[in-house]
C-alpha positions in Angstrom: -17.7 -45.0 -57.8 -19.1 -42.1 -55.6 -17.8 -38.7 -56.7 -19.8 -36.6 -54.7 -17.9 -34.0 -52.8 -18.0 -33.4 -49.1 -17.6 -30.6 -47.2 -14.5 -30.0 -45.1 -14.9 -29.8 -41.7 -12.8 -27.5 -39.8 -12.4 -28.0 -36.1 -12.8 -24.5 -33.9 -11.5 -24.6 -30.7 -13.9 -23.5 -28.1 -13.6 -20.3 -26.6 -12.5 -19.9 -23.7 -12.2 -16.5 -22.0 -9.2 -14.4 -22.6 -6.7 -14.3 -19.7 -7.8 -11.3 -17.5 -5.3 -8.7 -17.1 -3.8 -7.4 -14.0 -5.2 -4.5 -12.7 -2.8 -1.8 -11.2 -3.9 1.0 -9.1 -3.1 3.9 -10.4 -1.9 7.4 -8.8 -5.3 8.9 -7.9 -6.8 5.8 -6.1 -3.6 5.3 -3.7 -3.6 9.0 -3.2 -7.0 9.1 -2.4 -6.1 6.1 0.0 -3.1 7.6 1.5 -5.6 10.7 2.7 -8.3 8.4 4.0 -5.1 7.5 6.0 -3.7 10.1 6.8 -7.3 12.1 8.5 -7.7 8.3 10.4 -3.8 8.8 11.8 -4.0 12.1 12.6 -7.2 12.2 14.1 -5.1 8.9 16.8 -2.0 11.5 17.3 -4.5 14.7 17.9 -5.9 12.9 20.7 -2.5 11.2 22.0 -1.0 14.8 21.9 -4.0 16.5 23.4 -3.6 14.1 26.6 -0.3 14.1 26.7 0.0 18.1 26.3 -2.7 18.4 29.0 -0.1 15.8 31.3 2.8 18.5 30.6 1.1 21.5 31.4 2.4 21.4 35.0 5.8 22.3 33.2 4.9 25.6 31.8 7.4 27.3 33.9 10.0 27.9 30.5 12.4 29.4 33.0 13.0 26.1 34.9 15.7 24.1 32.8 14.6 21.1 34.1 10.8 21.8 33.4 12.0 22.5 30.1 13.8 19.3 29.7 10.7 17.5 30.7 8.4 19.2 28.3 11.0 18.5 25.4 11.4 14.3 26.3 7.6 14.4 26.1 7.4 15.8 22.8 10.0 13.7 21.9 7.8 10.8 23.6 4.8 11.5 21.5 6.8 11.9 18.1 8.3 8.6 18.9 4.8 6.9 19.6 3.5 8.8 16.0 6.5 6.6 14.4 5.9 3.9 15.7 2.3 4.1 15.6 2.5 4.3 11.6 4.6 1.9 11.3 2.6 -0.6 13.4 -0.4 0.4 11.6 1.3 0.3 7.9 3.1 -3.0 8.5 0.1 -4.5 10.5 -3.1 -3.6 7.9 -0.7 -4.5 4.8 0.5 -7.9 5.9 -2.9 -8.8 7.1 -5.3 -11.0 5.2 -6.9 -7.4 4.3 -3.8 -7.0 2.6 -4.4 -3.3 2.8 -5.4 -0.2 5.3 -8.3 1.4 5.9 -7.7 3.9 3.1 -7.1 0.9 0.5 -9.4 -1.1 1.6 -12.1 1.3 1.2 -11.3 2.0 -2.6 -10.5 -2.1 -3.1 -7.0 -2.0 -3.1 -4.9 -4.4 -1.8 -0.8 -4.3 -1.6 0.9 -7.9 -2.9 4.2 -9.2 -3.5 5.4 -9.0 -7.4 3.6 -12.7 -7.8 0.4 -11.4 -6.3 0.5 -12.8 -3.0 0.5 -11.8 0.6 3.0 -9.7 1.5 5.0 -10.8 5.2 5.3 -8.3 7.9 8.7 -7.6 7.2 8.3 -6.8 3.6 5.3 -4.5 4.9 8.0 -3.3 7.6 10.5 -2.7 4.3 7.7 -0.9 2.5 6.7 1.5 4.7 10.6 3.0 6.3 11.3 2.9 2.2 8.5 5.7 1.7 11.1 8.0 3.5 13.3 7.4 0.1 9.6 8.5 -1.8 9.7 11.5 0.2 13.1 12.6 0.2 12.6 12.4 -3.3 10.2 16.0 -3.3 7.9 13.3 -3.7 9.0 12.2 -7.3 9.2 8.5 -5.9 5.2 8.9 -4.7 4.8 10.6 -8.6 6.3 7.2 -10.2 3.0 5.7 -9.3 1.1 7.5 -12.2 3.8 6.6 -15.0 5.4 3.6 -14.6 4.2 0.4 -16.1 3.1 -1.8 -12.7 1.8 1.9 -11.3 4.5 1.5 -8.8 5.8 4.1 -6.0 9.7 3.8 -5.2 8.8 2.3 -2.4 7.2 -0.2 -4.4 10.4 -0.7 -6.2 12.7 -0.8 -3.3 10.3 -3.4 -1.5 9.3 -5.6 -4.3 5.5 -5.0 -4.0 2.6 -4.0 -6.1 -0.9 -2.3 -5.3 -3.4 -4.2 -6.6 -7.5 -3.7 -7.3 -9.4 -6.1 -5.2 -11.2 -7.5 -8.3 -7.7 -8.4 -10.3 -6.3 -11.4 -10.7 -3.0 -12.0 -9.4 -0.1 -11.7 -11.8 1.3 -15.4 -11.4 -2.5 -16.5 -12.6 -2.4 -13.7 -15.3 1.3 -15.7 -16.4 -0.1 -19.4 -16.1 -3.6 -18.3 -18.1 -1.6 -17.3 -20.9 0.5 -20.3 -21.7 -2.4 -22.6 -20.8 -4.2 -24.4 -24.0 
């Protein structure tokens, strides 16, 4: 009989990397991105306004109601161009393969849906117009990005979007990795 003791073997699972966590873009990074976008759009709007103002200089006579009407119509047209320009800029850029505006790209941010996928033009349009709500709340809707769990502003909640860092895995991948064996 062999009475030797053998040491028990303990199976240690091979180390796997913990699932990467999603990196949501915080308030200040989003704020700086918005400043960059505002400067870029402001430069374009200024050029359009100067061109429009120069073309309307012939209507300087304020005593003529027709001239005043043409000037007012010109300013309304410029305002509509600014609204449409902002909408197209944000919606097209955020729904593109870049997933962000110039400001977001400069800071390494991207806009996604709640599963981390690229958003559609329609969702980007809804997000743009939902920013009106964020502003109507005395900008508290924007400040929410600093205090919510996923760093979402009011317009992100309305549109069902997230702003993530470029390096961040998508939320669906994190969830799948957490349950993978």
